[in-house]
Backbone as CSV, one residue per row, in Angstrom:
resi,resn,N_x,N_y,N_z,CA_x,CA_y,CA_z,C_x,C_y,C_z
1,UNK,42.682,-5.522,28.927,41.424,-6.071,29.526,40.220,-5.374,28.787
2,UNK,40.339,-4.060,28.600,39.300,-3.317,27.940,38.996,-3.807,26.511
3,UNK,40.029,-4.136,25.758,39.927,-4.673,24.396,39.308,-6.013,24.393
4,UNK,39.621,-6.822,25.351,38.971,-8.192,25.449,37.563,-8.052,25.759
5,UNK,37.171,-7.180,26.620,35.673,-6.940,26.937,34.999,-6.443,25.780
6,UNK,35.500,-5.539,24.954,34.892,-4.931,23.901,34.728,-6.044,22.719
7,UNK,35.728,-6.908,22.615,35.731,-7.974,21.662,34.682,-8.988,21.991
8,UNK,34.601,-9.374,23.306,33.511,-10.346,23.736,32.130,-9.797,23.513
9,UNK,31.993,-8.456,23.811,30.641,-7.896,23.555,30.245,-7.939,22.080
10,UNK,31.181,-7.617,21.232,30.953,-7.633,19.771,30.598,-9.077,19.311
11,UNK,31.271,-10.036,19.745,30.915,-11.438,19.390,29.556,-11.766,19.941
12,UNK,29.246,-11.407,21.189,27.959,-11.706,21.753,26.898,-11.038,20.927
13,UNK,27.033,-9.755,20.643,26.031,-8.969,19.829,25.809,-9.678,18.453
14,UNK,26.857,-10.043,17.773,26.777,-10.666,16.452,26.062,-11.937,16.565
15,UNK,26.351,-12.768,17.536,25.648,-14.072,17.757,24.175,-13.836,18.008
16,UNK,23.830,-12.903,18.856,22.434,-12.589,19.133,21.732,-12.018,17.877
17,UNK,22.336,-11.225,17.157,21.648,-10.675,15.916,21.442,-11.875,14.870
18,UNK,22.428,-12.722,14.683,22.261,-13.824,13.727,21.157,-14.683,14.182
19,UNK,21.034,-14.961,15.487,19.997,-15.856,15.943,18.621,-15.189,15.733
20,UNK,18.547,-13.951,15.965,17.206,-13.267,15.894,16.822,-13.204,14.431
21,UNK,17.738,-13.261,13.398,17.272,-13.176,12.014,17.169,-14.541,11.392
22,UNK,17.568,-15.616,12.146,17.644,-16.982,11.506,16.261,-17.416,11.118
23,UNK,15.178,-17.077,11.780,13.882,-17.619,11.415,13.240,-16.862,10.324
24,UNK,13.819,-15.686,9.836,13.152,-14.940,8.793,13.754,-15.354,7.471
25,UNK,12.904,-15.356,6.418,13.451,-15.569,5.055,14.039,-14.327,4.574
26,UNK,15.221,-14.382,3.941,15.893,-13.257,3.482,15.164,-12.738,2.261
27,UNK,15.030,-11.339,2.141,14.371,-10.778,1.020,15.336,-9.678,0.473
28,UNK,14.980,-9.287,-0.741,15.671,-8.122,-1.285,14.667,-7.088,-1.595
29,UNK,15.002,-5.825,-1.430,14.055,-4.642,-1.686,14.190,-4.451,-3.151
30,UNK,13.089,-4.082,-3.822,13.061,-3.890,-5.238,12.080,-2.763,-5.588
31,UNK,12.505,-1.723,-6.302,11.599,-0.583,-6.589,10.991,-0.867,-7.945
32,UNK,9.685,-0.754,-8.119,8.995,-0.923,-9.332,8.235,0.422,-9.581
33,UNK,8.578,1.047,-10.738,7.951,2.348,-11.056,7.069,2.042,-12.299
34,UNK,5.767,2.584,-12.166,4.780,2.349,-13.387,4.621,3.655,-14.096
35,UNK,5.328,3.722,-15.178,5.135,4.996,-15.996,4.260,4.708,-17.260
36,UNK,3.443,3.626,-17.186,2.504,3.312,-18.173,1.209,4.006,-18.011
37,UNK,0.258,3.784,-18.939,-1.059,4.399,-18.810,-2.022,3.481,-18.035
38,UNK,-1.619,2.253,-17.791,-2.474,1.229,-17.120,-2.013,0.851,-15.802
39,UNK,-2.957,0.304,-15.048,-2.638,-0.060,-13.695,-2.092,-1.487,-13.647
40,UNK,-1.050,-1.738,-12.844,-0.499,-3.058,-12.616,-1.318,-3.764,-11.515
41,UNK,-1.792,-4.972,-11.860,-2.707,-5.779,-10.932,-1.985,-6.896,-10.288
42,UNK,-0.929,-7.423,-10.842,-0.279,-8.503,-10.320,1.247,-8.589,-10.781
43,UNK,2.129,-9.142,-9.873,3.523,-9.221,-10.099,3.946,-10.563,-9.631
44,UNK,4.701,-11.275,-10.541,5.207,-12.629,-10.118,6.635,-12.677,-10.482
45,UNK,7.439,-13.503,-9.664,8.836,-13.546,-9.929,9.292,-15.041,-9.972
46,UNK,10.272,-15.373,-10.770,10.707,-16.748,-10.968,12.311,-16.676,-11.165
47,UNK,12.898,-17.802,-10.856,14.364,-17.920,-11.206,14.364,-17.868,-12.728
48,UNK,15.320,-17.102,-13.253,15.495,-16.868,-14.743,15.355,-18.138,-15.546
49,UNK,14.529,-18.071,-16.471,14.403,-19.212,-17.431,13.519,-20.397,-16.948
50,UNK,12.840,-20.153,-15.832,11.897,-21.196,-15.337,10.523,-20.765,-15.327
51,UNK,9.625,-21.699,-15.141,8.187,-21.290,-15.001,7.723,-21.280,-13.573
52,UNK,8.646,-21.271,-12.636,8.262,-21.466,-11.291,7.940,-20.043,-10.564
53,UNK,6.990,-19.344,-11.246,6.661,-18.027,-10.737,5.956,-18.070,-9.381
54,UNK,6.268,-17.046,-8.538,5.655,-16.902,-7.297,5.072,-15.397,-7.236
55,UNK,3.815,-15.438,-6.840,3.110,-14.041,-6.822,3.754,-13.287,-5.625
56,UNK,3.832,-11.967,-5.910,4.227,-11.041,-4.832,3.034,-10.162,-4.535
57,UNK,2.731,-10.107,-3.204,1.519,-9.366,-2.795,1.808,-7.897,-3.117
58,UNK,0.675,-7.314,-3.762,0.698,-5.949,-4.141,-0.161,-5.087,-3.175
59,UNK,-1.076,-5.745,-2.710,-2.238,-4.924,-1.992,-3.119,-4.309,-3.057
60,UNK,-3.182,-3.086,-3.177,-3.941,-2.336,-4.209,-3.183,-2.366,-5.529
61,UNK,-3.864,-2.232,-6.619,-3.332,-2.036,-7.947,-2.287,-0.898,-7.917
62,UNK,-1.238,-0.968,-8.664,-0.244,0.109,-8.855,-0.683,0.882,-9.966
63,UNK,-1.347,2.017,-9.754,-1.948,2.912,-10.775,-0.799,3.334,-11.732
64,UNK,-1.270,3.562,-13.011,-0.361,4.109,-14.000,-0.125,5.514,-13.893
65,UNK,0.907,5.975,-14.531,1.150,7.499,-14.536,2.130,7.874,-13.491
66,UNK,3.357,7.389,-13.464,4.374,7.791,-12.607,4.175,7.504,-11.108
67,UNK,3.732,6.203,-10.864,3.624,5.801,-9.486,4.633,4.724,-9.212
68,UNK,4.941,4.425,-7.951,6.018,3.438,-7.682,5.656,2.737,-6.355
69,UNK,6.340,1.557,-6.174,6.207,0.775,-4.943,7.499,0.075,-4.756
70,UNK,7.855,-0.256,-3.437,9.025,-0.954,-3.103,8.431,-2.372,-2.671
71,UNK,9.016,-3.359,-3.357,8.604,-4.743,-3.004,9.600,-5.571,-2.316
72,UNK,9.165,-6.447,-1.550,10.121,-7.477,-0.981,10.135,-8.711,-1.815
73,UNK,11.313,-8.954,-2.505,11.398,-9.995,-3.391,11.731,-11.324,-2.482
74,UNK,11.146,-12.409,-2.879,11.409,-13.623,-2.116,12.837,-14.090,-2.257
75,UNK,13.306,-14.857,-1.306,14.633,-15.364,-1.315,14.853,-16.125,-2.709
76,UNK,16.104,-16.109,-3.157,16.474,-16.750,-4.346,17.709,-16.249,-4.968
77,UNK,18.117,-16.706,-6.104,19.279,-16.270,-6.749,19.224,-14.859,-7.198
78,UNK,20.262,-14.342,-7.851,20.316,-12.946,-8.350,19.517,-12.696,-9.569
79,UNK,19.586,-13.576,-10.567,18.926,-13.342,-11.808,17.573,-14.002,-11.813
80,UNK,16.521,-13.031,-12.119,15.154,-13.535,-12.041,14.387,-12.974,-13.281
81,UNK,13.228,-13.658,-13.486,12.290,-13.179,-14.457,11.124,-12.553,-13.703
82,UNK,10.623,-11.444,-14.267,9.533,-10.752,-13.565,8.369,-10.686,-14.642
83,UNK,7.212,-11.217,-14.134,5.962,-11.116,-14.951,5.024,-10.102,-14.386
84,UNK,4.597,-9.119,-15.170,3.751,-8.134,-14.761,2.387,-8.171,-15.461
85,UNK,1.334,-8.226,-14.671,-0.075,-8.141,-15.275,-0.664,-6.823,-15.113
86,UNK,-1.364,-6.398,-16.173,-2.036,-5.108,-16.193,-3.490,-5.310,-16.135
87,UNK,-4.248,-4.258,-15.801,-5.666,-4.244,-15.583,-6.453,-4.576,-16.915
88,UNK,-5.819,-4.156,-18.065,-6.472,-4.609,-19.411,-6.234,-5.960,-19.743
89,UNK,-5.559,-6.796,-19.003,-5.355,-8.286,-19.304,-3.933,-8.585,-19.859
90,UNK,-3.206,-7.583,-20.253,-1.825,-7.829,-20.831,-0.941,-8.366,-19.659
91,UNK,-0.025,-9.257,-20.104,0.990,-9.758,-19.233,2.312,-9.512,-19.899
92,UNK,3.221,-8.963,-19.225,4.589,-8.637,-19.883,5.649,-9.367,-19.074
93,UNK,6.542,-9.926,-19.756,7.703,-10.701,-19.129,8.973,-9.843,-19.200
94,UNK,9.621,-9.598,-18.138,10.885,-8.974,-18.090,11.898,-9.927,-17.626
95,UNK,12.561,-10.617,-18.675,13.588,-11.714,-18.266,14.847,-11.144,-17.864
96,UNK,15.541,-12.045,-17.074,16.994,-11.848,-16.698,17.275,-10.623,-15.967
97,UNK,16.481,-10.111,-15.022,16.781,-9.033,-14.155,17.722,-9.487,-13.048
98,UNK,18.879,-8.756,-12.926,19.836,-9.212,-11.963,19.569,-8.364,-10.715
99,UNK,18.975,-8.935,-9.666,18.701,-8.223,-8.504,19.852,-7.893,-7.702
100,UNK,21.041,-8.475,-7.897,22.235,-8.161,-7.151,22.862,-6.907,-7.768
101,UNK,22.564,-6.571,-8.923,23.178,-5.437,-9.651,22.291,-4.290,-9.831
102,UNK,21.013,-4.484,-9.743,19.977,-3.361,-9.929,18.947,-3.422,-8.791
103,UNK,18.423,-2.240,-8.483,17.549,-2.204,-7.394,16.163,-1.925,-7.870
104,UNK,15.876,-1.821,-9.115,14.496,-1.483,-9.563,14.327,-1.641,-11.120
105,UNK,13.078,-1.371,-11.467,12.694,-1.501,-12.799,11.617,-0.423,-13.110
106,UNK,11.613,0.269,-14.221,10.733,1.250,-14.680,9.879,0.659,-15.771
107,UNK,8.578,0.525,-15.579,7.714,0.007,-16.638,7.268,1.237,-17.537
108,UNK,7.477,1.108,-18.791,7.209,2.192,-19.692,6.173,1.757,-20.776
109,UNK,5.443,2.729,-21.219,4.459,2.550,-22.375,5.415,2.107,-23.571
110,UNK,5.021,1.028,-24.229,5.792,0.564,-25.368,6.771,-0.573,-25.105
111,UNK,6.792,-1.030,-23.835,7.688,-2.143,-23.407,7.434,-3.341,-24.201
112,UNK,6.109,-3.589,-24.539,5.707,-4.775,-25.235,6.214,-4.824,-26.654
113,UNK,6.762,-3.754,-27.150,7.262,-3.742,-28.511,8.750,-4.068,-28.523
114,UNK,9.415,-4.372,-27.491,10.856,-4.692,-27.470,11.145,-5.927,-28.289
């Protein structure tokens, strides 16, 4: 009887939790470290190989010089392209980042020479 009660409570808890999260869009946490000399002013993400970029809210600019932020990536597939805009007007594209296999990206001075 006790096992049946525990099992029923577990099923009820799982159903309640699933219902509570059903209205929210799934996101992935992603760490972005800025080791460049310039501030990052905008970040956008798109499915890999597409031009369907969506801006990710940064709030304040991510200053250069060993600063970091954790972003909530919008729902989507694993492999994404990340576009980063800097205060000096440069925009860099980081293609094919697999969000299912990596949790972050470190921006470095000289990335544009890849």
